[in-house]
Every structure is written in C-alpha cells, then in structure tokens.
Backbone as a printed PyTorch tensor [residue, N CA C, xyz], in Angstrom:
tensor([[[127.7280,  66.7670, 114.9760],
         [127.4820,  68.5550, 114.9050],
         [129.2480,  68.1690, 116.1620]],

        [[130.4860,  68.8120, 114.7380],
         [131.2770,  68.7040, 115.0760],
         [132.1170,  70.3660, 116.0100]],

        [[132.7110,  69.8690, 116.5320],
         [133.4370,  71.1010, 117.8990],
         [135.0320,  70.9200, 118.0620]],

        [[134.8360,  71.9120, 118.2420],
         [136.8420,  71.6070, 118.1940],
         [137.0430,  71.5660, 119.7990]],

        [[138.4190,  70.8390, 120.1700],
         [139.1320,  70.7120, 121.3440],
         [140.0350,  70.9460, 121.5950]],

        [[140.4850,  72.1780, 122.8040],
         [141.9390,  72.7190, 122.9400],
         [142.2880,  71.6780, 124.4490]],

        [[142.3660,  71.3700, 124.2930],
         [143.3450,  70.4500, 125.3210],
         [144.6780,  71.0090, 126.1200]],

        [[145.2230,  71.4360, 126.3780],
         [146.1250,  72.5780, 127.4080],
         [147.3410,  71.1650, 128.8990]],

        [[147.7600,  70.6330, 129.0200],
         [148.3020,  69.7840, 128.6110],
         [149.2850,  70.2230, 130.0960]],

        [[149.2800,  68.8960, 130.7630],
         [151.5200,  69.4670, 131.8020],
         [152.1180,  69.3280, 130.9010]],

        [[152.7360,  70.6100, 130.4700],
         [154.3350,  70.4980, 130.1730],
         [155.5290,  69.0250, 129.6240]],

        [[154.9690,  68.4270, 127.9080],
         [155.2630,  67.4510, 127.5880],
         [156.7500,  67.8620, 127.0520]],

        [[157.2820,  66.4670, 128.2850],
         [158.6970,  66.2330, 128.4450],
         [159.6320,  66.1900, 127.2150]],

        [[158.8160,  64.3610, 126.5480],
         [160.1230,  63.6820, 125.4240],
         [158.2490,  63.6920, 123.8180]],

        [[159.1020,  63.6880, 122.6810],
         [158.5360,  63.6810, 121.9980],
         [157.9970,  62.4120, 122.1320]],

        [[158.1490,  61.9250, 122.4250],
         [157.4090,  59.9700, 122.5620],
         [156.4740,  60.1000, 123.2290]],

        [[156.2740,  61.5180, 123.7200],
         [154.7930,  61.2650, 124.6290],
         [153.6780,  62.0980, 123.3780]],

        [[154.3360,  62.7320, 121.9240],
         [153.9430,  63.3140, 121.4640],
         [152.3980,  62.1020, 121.4160]],

        [[153.2690,  60.6710, 120.3760],
         [152.6590,  59.9860, 119.7620],
         [152.2380,  58.5310, 120.9870]],

        [[153.1770,  58.8520, 121.5740],
         [151.8060,  58.5450, 122.7550],
         [150.1070,  58.8460, 122.4130]],

        [[150.2460,  60.3230, 123.2460],
         [148.8580,  60.4540, 123.1400],
         [148.2100,  60.8780, 121.7400]],

        [[149.1200,  60.9620, 121.2180],
         [148.4180,  60.8570, 119.2270],
         [147.7890,  58.9470, 119.5030]],

        [[148.3740,  58.0630, 119.7120],
         [147.8970,  56.9310, 119.9730],
         [146.5530,  56.2270, 119.8020]],

        [[146.4470,  56.7770, 121.5490],
         [146.0240,  56.8730, 122.0660],
         [144.5280,  57.2530, 121.9440]],

        [[144.5580,  58.8280, 120.9020],
         [143.4740,  59.8060, 121.1390],
         [142.9120,  59.6500, 118.9870]],

        [[143.5690,  58.0140, 118.1990],
         [143.5940,  57.9910, 116.8750],
         [142.1710,  56.7650, 117.1950]],

        [[142.7500,  55.9800, 118.5030],
         [141.6370,  55.3800, 118.4820],
         [140.3940,  55.7220, 118.6340]],

        [[140.0410,  56.6510, 119.3210],
         [138.6430,  57.3200, 119.9730],
         [137.4100,  57.4750, 118.9870]],

        [[136.2060,  57.1940, 118.1760],
         [135.4870,  56.5700, 117.5130],
         [135.0180,  57.7500, 118.0280]],

        [[134.7130,  59.1610, 117.2690],
         [134.0540,  60.1550, 116.7760],
         [135.8700,  61.2060, 116.5590]],

        [[137.0420,  60.6630, 116.6130],
         [138.0550,  62.1790, 116.9370],
         [138.4600,  62.4480, 115.3360]],

        [[138.1120,  63.6330, 115.0100],
         [138.8030,  63.6780, 113.3710],
         [140.5220,  63.7670, 112.7890]],

        [[140.5160,  62.6100, 112.7460],
         [142.1140,  61.9520, 112.7700],
         [143.1130,  63.4200, 112.1900]],

        [[142.2550,  64.2210, 111.2750],
         [142.9190,  64.4870, 110.4420],
         [143.1930,  66.1400, 111.1320]],

        [[141.5890,  66.4300, 111.7350],
         [142.1090,  68.0420, 112.4300],
         [142.9150,  67.6020, 113.3190]],

        [[143.6880,  66.1310, 114.1420],
         [144.5680,  66.3750, 115.1120],
         [145.7000,  67.0400, 115.5340]],

        [[145.9390,  67.4240, 115.9050],
         [147.1660,  68.5540, 116.7370],
         [147.7860,  68.4860, 117.6260]],

        [[149.4050,  68.2360, 118.0630],
         [149.4540,  68.2520, 119.3090],
         [150.7990,  69.1230, 119.4300]],

        [[151.1410,  70.4650, 120.3250],
         [151.6740,  71.0550, 119.5200],
         [153.1010,  70.6120, 121.0860]],

        [[154.1450,  70.3340, 120.5810],
         [154.9600,  70.0700, 121.5180],
         [155.4990,  70.8420, 122.3190]],

        [[155.5450,  72.3510, 121.3530],
         [155.6900,  73.4800, 121.8050],
         [155.2100,  73.8490, 123.5740]],

        [[153.8830,  73.7200, 123.6750],
         [153.3670,  74.7120, 124.1720],
         [152.4660,  74.0390, 125.1120]],

        [[152.7200,  72.7060, 124.8000],
         [151.7210,  71.1860, 125.6180],
         [150.2840,  71.0950, 125.2020]],

        [[150.0620,  71.6190, 123.8520],
         [148.8010,  71.9560, 123.8280],
         [148.3430,  70.6730, 122.6250]],

        [[146.7700,  70.5400, 122.7830],
         [146.4560,  69.4850, 121.8380],
         [145.2820,  70.2460, 121.4080]],

        [[144.8290,  69.8270, 119.6710],
         [144.3690,  70.4360, 119.8970],
         [143.4990,  69.5560, 118.5920]],

        [[141.7420,  69.3780, 118.6940],
         [140.8960,  68.4510, 117.4770],
         [139.4100,  69.1880, 117.1220]],

        [[139.2250,  67.9950, 116.0690],
         [137.4110,  67.8920, 116.1390],
         [137.3150,  66.9230, 116.9050]],

        [[136.2040,  67.1570, 116.9990],
         [135.2030,  66.1730, 117.6800],
         [133.7380,  66.1000, 117.1620]],

        [[132.8090,  64.1490, 117.2430],
         [131.3110,  64.2410, 117.0650],
         [131.7260,  64.8300, 118.4240]],

        [[130.8050,  65.2370, 118.4420],
         [130.2160,  65.5090, 119.9710],
         [128.7720,  64.9330, 120.4820]],

        [[128.2740,  64.1080, 119.0730],
         [126.8650,  63.3400, 119.3090],
         [127.9110,  61.6470, 119.3800]],

        [[129.2440,  61.0940, 119.5200],
         [129.5510,  60.1960, 119.1370],
         [130.9860,  59.7370, 120.5920]],

        [[131.2880,  61.2220, 120.9750],
         [132.0310,  61.5730, 121.3970],
         [132.7380,  62.8380, 122.8110]],

        [[132.5940,  62.2870, 123.7460],
         [132.2990,  63.4390, 124.4780],
         [133.9630,  64.3130, 125.6730]],

        [[134.1640,  65.5500, 125.4370],
         [135.3830,  66.3750, 125.7670],
         [135.9430,  65.1390, 126.9180]],

        [[134.9480,  64.5760, 128.3130],
         [135.1290,  63.3260, 129.2840],
         [136.3870,  62.3960, 129.1170]],

        [[135.8630,  62.4240, 127.3910],
         [136.5460,  61.0920, 127.3470],
         [137.7590,  60.5150, 126.9750]],

        [[138.0960,  62.5630, 125.9250],
         [139.0110,  62.1240, 125.2490],
         [140.1170,  62.8240, 126.2550]],

        [[139.3220,  62.9890, 127.5650],
         [140.9000,  63.6220, 128.8170],
         [140.8100,  62.6640, 129.2740]],

        [[139.5240,  61.7910, 129.6270],
         [140.1260,  60.0970, 130.2370],
         [141.6890,  59.8510, 129.3290]],

        [[141.0240,  59.3670, 128.1410],
         [141.9800,  59.4140, 127.6860],
         [143.7700,  60.1060, 127.5670]],

        [[143.5320,  61.0200, 127.7550],
         [145.3430,  61.4750, 127.8050],
         [145.5700,  60.6940, 129.0040]],

        [[144.2680,  60.9460, 130.7800],
         [144.9480,  60.7830, 131.1020],
         [145.2000,  59.1750, 131.6770]],

        [[144.8120,  58.8970, 131.0190],
         [145.0470,  57.0820, 131.1240],
         [145.8540,  57.1270, 131.0330]],

        [[147.7450,  57.3240, 129.6440],
         [147.9700,  58.2240, 128.8500],
         [149.1330,  57.5630, 130.0480]],

        [[148.7230,  59.0220, 131.4350],
         [149.7110,  59.0610, 132.5930],
         [149.9410,  60.6770, 132.6730]],

        [[148.8460,  61.1800, 132.0190],
         [149.3820,  63.0520, 131.1820],
         [148.3860,  63.9970, 131.9140]],

        [[148.5930,  64.4100, 133.2010],
         [148.3020,  65.7520, 133.3520],
         [147.0710,  66.1760, 132.4570]],

        [[145.9460,  66.6070, 131.9930],
         [144.9890,  67.1900, 131.5840],
         [144.8370,  69.0080, 132.4320]],

        [[144.9570,  70.0800, 131.8550],
         [144.9870,  71.4630, 132.7550],
         [144.1550,  71.8030, 132.7600]],

        [[143.7420,  72.3690, 131.5950],
         [142.1820,  72.4810, 131.3580],
         [141.7280,  72.0090, 130.4260]],

        [[140.9990,  72.1140, 129.7330],
         [140.8760,  72.3860, 128.5570],
         [138.8550,  73.2910, 127.6770]],

        [[139.1010,  73.8250, 127.2250],
         [138.2400,  73.9460, 126.2350],
         [137.4260,  73.5890, 124.7220]],

        [[135.8870,  73.7070, 124.6030],
         [135.1430,  73.4610, 123.0610],
         [134.6610,  74.2170, 123.1090]],

        [[135.2770,  74.3310, 121.5160],
         [133.9120,  75.9390, 120.5610],
         [133.0220,  75.0380, 119.2020]]])
C-alpha cells in the first residue's frame, strides 16, 4: 500500500544537506525514489513509500540519524 509522506524539517542551511538527506532516504527499502522531492526553500521532504515495507518512523529515523531535526510529518 503506497502512502505519501510530507516531512517538515528544521531549516536546511546548505544545498548539500539536501544531497545528504536524499542519499539516506534512497537507501531505504520501500521508498519510491521517483516520487522523492526535497524542497530546500521550505525544508520539506515529500515521498511515496510502501507502508507494508517501511514505517514513517524509520524514514524519520534515517533523517535524524543524519543530524537533521524532524519537526513534524504527515502521512496520507
């Protein structure tokens, strides 16, 4: 079952942050890489993921492990 996650991060200060987060999320099993968008200006991550394979918690943990704070996230 594919779900769409919108994750609000702390303010991203450098474009390379985007690459780091993208790299961390691309490695997660269950992420639809084609759908992934990281918006630098609004510090948001949007992606589709397979909820039977991956939880929103695991996605958030991958981001926080990289050293970025997740402020809030929503899944539809």
